[in-house]
ZALO-862237 format. One record per residue (C-alpha): z, x, y; residue number from 1. Coordinates in steps of 0.2 Angstrom, whole numbers, plus 5000, padded with zeros to 4 digits. Layout:
// ZALO-862237
{atom {Z, X, Y}, NUM}
...
//
This chain:
// ZALO-862237
{atom {5122, 4875, 4964}, 1}
{atom {5126, 4890, 4973}, 2}
{atom {5121, 4908, 4971}, 3}
{atom {5123, 4924, 4981}, 4}
{atom {5116, 4940, 4974}, 5}
{atom {5117, 4957, 4982}, 6}
{atom {5104, 4971, 4979}, 7}
{atom {5110, 4987, 4972}, 8}
{atom {5099, 5001, 4979}, 9}
{atom {5093, 5013, 4966}, 10}
{atom {5083, 5029, 4968}, 11}
{atom {5067, 5024, 4957}, 12}
{atom {5050, 5026, 4964}, 13}
{atom {5037, 5019, 4952}, 14}
{atom {5023, 5030, 4946}, 15}
{atom {5005, 5025, 4947}, 16}
{atom {5004, 5024, 4928}, 17}
{atom {5019, 5012, 4927}, 18}
{atom {5010, 5001, 4940}, 19}
{atom {4994, 5001, 4930}, 20}
{atom {5004, 4995, 4915}, 21}
{atom {5012, 4981, 4926}, 22}
{atom {5029, 4989, 4924}, 23}
{atom {5037, 4985, 4941}, 24}
{atom {5056, 4988, 4938}, 25}
{atom {5066, 4974, 4946}, 26}
{atom {5080, 4979, 4958}, 27}
{atom {5073, 4995, 4965}, 28}
{atom {5078, 5000, 4982}, 29}
{atom {5073, 5017, 4988}, 30}
{atom {5082, 5032, 4996}, 31}
{atom {5071, 5047, 4993}, 32}
{atom {5065, 5064, 4999}, 33}
{atom {5047, 5066, 5002}, 34}
{atom {5037, 5079, 4991}, 35}
{atom {5036, 5096, 5000}, 36}
{atom {5020, 5098, 5010}, 37}
{atom {5012, 5110, 5021}, 38}
{atom {5012, 5113, 5040}, 39}
{atom {5029, 5109, 5047}, 40}
{atom {5025, 5108, 5065}, 41}
{atom {5030, 5090, 5067}, 42}
{atom {5044, 5079, 5074}, 43}
{atom {5056, 5065, 5068}, 44}
{atom {5050, 5047, 5066}, 45}
{atom {5058, 5031, 5063}, 46}
{atom {5052, 5014, 5057}, 47}
{atom {5061, 4997, 5053}, 48}
{atom {5054, 4981, 5047}, 49}
{atom {5064, 4965, 5043}, 50}
{atom {5058, 4948, 5038}, 51}
{atom {5071, 4933, 5038}, 52}
{atom {5069, 4915, 5033}, 53}
{atom {5082, 4901, 5034}, 54}
{atom {5078, 4884, 5026}, 55}
{atom {5090, 4869, 5028}, 56}
{atom {5090, 4850, 5029}, 57}
{atom {5081, 4851, 5046}, 58}
{atom {5068, 4864, 5041}, 59}
{atom {5065, 4861, 5023}, 60}
{atom {5051, 4875, 5021}, 61}
{atom {5052, 4892, 5029}, 62}
{atom {5040, 4906, 5024}, 63}
{atom {5037, 4922, 5033}, 64}
{atom {5029, 4939, 5028}, 65}
{atom {5026, 4955, 5036}, 66}
{atom {5013, 4969, 5031}, 67}
{atom {5015, 4985, 5042}, 68}
{atom {5006, 5001, 5041}, 69}
{atom {5016, 5016, 5049}, 70}
{atom {5005, 5032, 5050}, 71}
{atom {5018, 5046, 5055}, 72}
{atom {5007, 5061, 5054}, 73}
{atom {5015, 5078, 5052}, 74}
{atom {5034, 5076, 5054}, 75}
{atom {5050, 5086, 5050}, 76}
{atom {5060, 5071, 5046}, 77}
{atom {5057, 5052, 5044}, 78}
{atom {5068, 5037, 5042}, 79}
{atom {5060, 5021, 5035}, 80}
{atom {5069, 5004, 5032}, 81}
{atom {5061, 4989, 5025}, 82}
{atom {5071, 4973, 5022}, 83}
{atom {5068, 4954, 5017}, 84}
{atom {5081, 4941, 5018}, 85}
{atom {5079, 4922, 5013}, 86}
{atom {5092, 4909, 5014}, 87}
{atom {5092, 4890, 5008}, 88}
{atom {5107, 4879, 5012}, 89}
{atom {5113, 4862, 5012}, 90}
{atom {5098, 4853, 5002}, 91}
{atom {5098, 4843, 4986}, 92}
{atom {5088, 4842, 4971}, 93}
{atom {5080, 4826, 4978}, 94}
{atom {5077, 4834, 4995}, 95}
{atom {5075, 4853, 4990}, 96}
{atom {5072, 4867, 5002}, 97}
{atom {5061, 4882, 5000}, 98}
{atom {5064, 4899, 5009}, 99}
{atom {5052, 4914, 5006}, 100}
{atom {5053, 4931, 5015}, 101}
{atom {5041, 4945, 5010}, 102}
{atom {5040, 4962, 5018}, 103}
{atom {5027, 4975, 5014}, 104}
{atom {5029, 4992, 5023}, 105}
{atom {5017, 5006, 5021}, 106}
{atom {5022, 5024, 5028}, 107}
{atom {5012, 5039, 5028}, 108}
{atom {5019, 5056, 5031}, 109}
{atom {5014, 5074, 5031}, 110}
{atom {5023, 5091, 5033}, 111}
{atom {5032, 5105, 5024}, 112}
{atom {5049, 5101, 5016}, 113}
{atom {5049, 5085, 5026}, 114}
{atom {5066, 5075, 5024}, 115}
{atom {5063, 5057, 5021}, 116}
{atom {5077, 5043, 5021}, 117}
{atom {5069, 5028, 5014}, 118}
{atom {5079, 5012, 5012}, 119}
{atom {5071, 4996, 5004}, 120}
{atom {5082, 4980, 5002}, 121}
{atom {5081, 4961, 4999}, 122}
{atom {5093, 4947, 4997}, 123}
{atom {5090, 4929, 4993}, 124}
{atom {5105, 4916, 4995}, 125}
{atom {5107, 4898, 4990}, 126}
{atom {5122, 4890, 4998}, 127}
{atom {5125, 4872, 4991}, 128}
{atom {5107, 4870, 4989}, 129}
{atom {5103, 4862, 4972}, 130}
{atom {5085, 4864, 4966}, 131}
{atom {5080, 4875, 4980}, 132}
{atom {5067, 4889, 4979}, 133}
{atom {5073, 4905, 4988}, 134}
{atom {5064, 4921, 4986}, 135}
{atom {5065, 4938, 4996}, 136}
{atom {5054, 4952, 4991}, 137}
{atom {5054, 4970, 4999}, 138}
{atom {5040, 4982, 4995}, 139}
{atom {5039, 5000, 5002}, 140}
{atom {5025, 5012, 4999}, 141}
{atom {5027, 5030, 5005}, 142}
{atom {5012, 5042, 5005}, 143}
{atom {5016, 5060, 5006}, 144}
{atom {5002, 5072, 5009}, 145}
{atom {5001, 5091, 5013}, 146}
{atom {4991, 5087, 5029}, 147}
{atom {4990, 5071, 5040}, 148}
{atom {4981, 5056, 5031}, 149}
{atom {4971, 5044, 5041}, 150}
{atom {4966, 5028, 5032}, 151}
{atom {4947, 5026, 5033}, 152}
{atom {4938, 5010, 5036}, 153}
{atom {4937, 5005, 5018}, 154}
{atom {4955, 5007, 5015}, 155}
{atom {4959, 4997, 5030}, 156}
{atom {4948, 4983, 5025}, 157}
{atom {4955, 4982, 5008}, 158}
{atom {4973, 4982, 5015}, 159}
{atom {4968, 4968, 5027}, 160}
{atom {4961, 4958, 5013}, 161}
{atom {4978, 4960, 5003}, 162}
{atom {4987, 4955, 5019}, 163}
{atom {4977, 4939, 5020}, 164}
{atom {4981, 4935, 5002}, 165}
{atom {5000, 4939, 5005}, 166}
{atom {5000, 4926, 5020}, 167}
{atom {4992, 4913, 5008}, 168}
{atom {5005, 4916, 4995}, 169}
{atom {5020, 4915, 5006}, 170}
{atom {5014, 4898, 5013}, 171}
{atom {5009, 4892, 4995}, 172}
{atom {5020, 4879, 4985}, 173}
{atom {5020, 4890, 4969}, 174}
{atom {5036, 4890, 4960}, 175}
{atom {5047, 4906, 4963}, 176}
{atom {5044, 4914, 4946}, 177}
{atom {5025, 4912, 4948}, 178}
{atom {5025, 4918, 4966}, 179}
{atom {5035, 4933, 4961}, 180}
{atom {5021, 4938, 4948}, 181}
{atom {5007, 4935, 4961}, 182}
{atom {5016, 4946, 4974}, 183}
{atom {5019, 4960, 4962}, 184}
{atom {5000, 4960, 4958}, 185}
{atom {4996, 4962, 4976}, 186}
{atom {5008, 4976, 4977}, 187}
{atom {4999, 4985, 4963}, 188}
{atom {4983, 4983, 4972}, 189}
{atom {4991, 4991, 4988}, 190}
{atom {4997, 5006, 4977}, 191}
{atom {4979, 5008, 4970}, 192}
{atom {4971, 5008, 4988}, 193}
{atom {4984, 5021, 4993}, 194}
{atom {4981, 5032, 4978}, 195}
{atom {4963, 5032, 4982}, 196}
{atom {4966, 5036, 5000}, 197}
{atom {4978, 5050, 4996}, 198}
{atom {4966, 5058, 4985}, 199}
{atom {4954, 5060, 4999}, 200}
{atom {4967, 5067, 5011}, 201}
{atom {4964, 5085, 5017}, 202}
{atom {4970, 5097, 5003}, 203}
{atom {4985, 5109, 5004}, 204}
{atom {4996, 5118, 4992}, 205}
{atom {5006, 5103, 4987}, 206}
{atom {4998, 5087, 4978}, 207}
{atom {4999, 5071, 4987}, 208}
{atom {5011, 5058, 4981}, 209}
{atom {5013, 5039, 4982}, 210}
{atom {5031, 5032, 4979}, 211}
{atom {5033, 5013, 4978}, 212}
{atom {5050, 5005, 4981}, 213}
{atom {5052, 4987, 4975}, 214}
{atom {5067, 4975, 4977}, 215}
{atom {5065, 4957, 4973}, 216}
{atom {5079, 4944, 4974}, 217}
{atom {5077, 4925, 4971}, 218}
{atom {5083, 4908, 4965}, 219}
{atom {5080, 4902, 4952}, 220}
{atom {5084, 4920, 4946}, 221}
{atom {5071, 4930, 4935}, 222}
{atom {5072, 4928, 4917}, 223}
//
């Protein structure tokens, strides 16, 4: 069985309300402009995170995850790219492969009329790999505040706990469909932590905002 599915980026950050209702929209890849904020005395910033796994007859199970926090402070422009790619190749139903790549990227920015180019992609590929489990998930969280946000000890502790559970999930033997659901739940927790942190940020004329970009690709495909 062979499948190769390409992501189609879309401009669709999820709202907190949608996350609370569990309405993660599949196939979201972000390219967005940050909410205008105050105090444009910053600089340009760039971040790129990429997780790649490749499972085959010699390496039947490959699983990796990334959980990065990029606090840019006040910037005039920022570019953030987050990507996950998983490949399974050459295995059989009796000797199946498992390839899991998960990437969580958190970016905080502040500034007036800040321009943000946010790209979030994932791609899962099965090549002549009957019965294989292949999953690639990219989650990008962009926090825009009028003035620089510094995550406090409580937020850092909560995010560290989520990171530990993400590590455990990526190494688990859960079927791809169940793993997809569990990872979405962790992403919703991250969003809640970031909303709480943004509410405590120094006030300004503009309201803080949290945008979530999700792209999940996998085999067997989601129903």
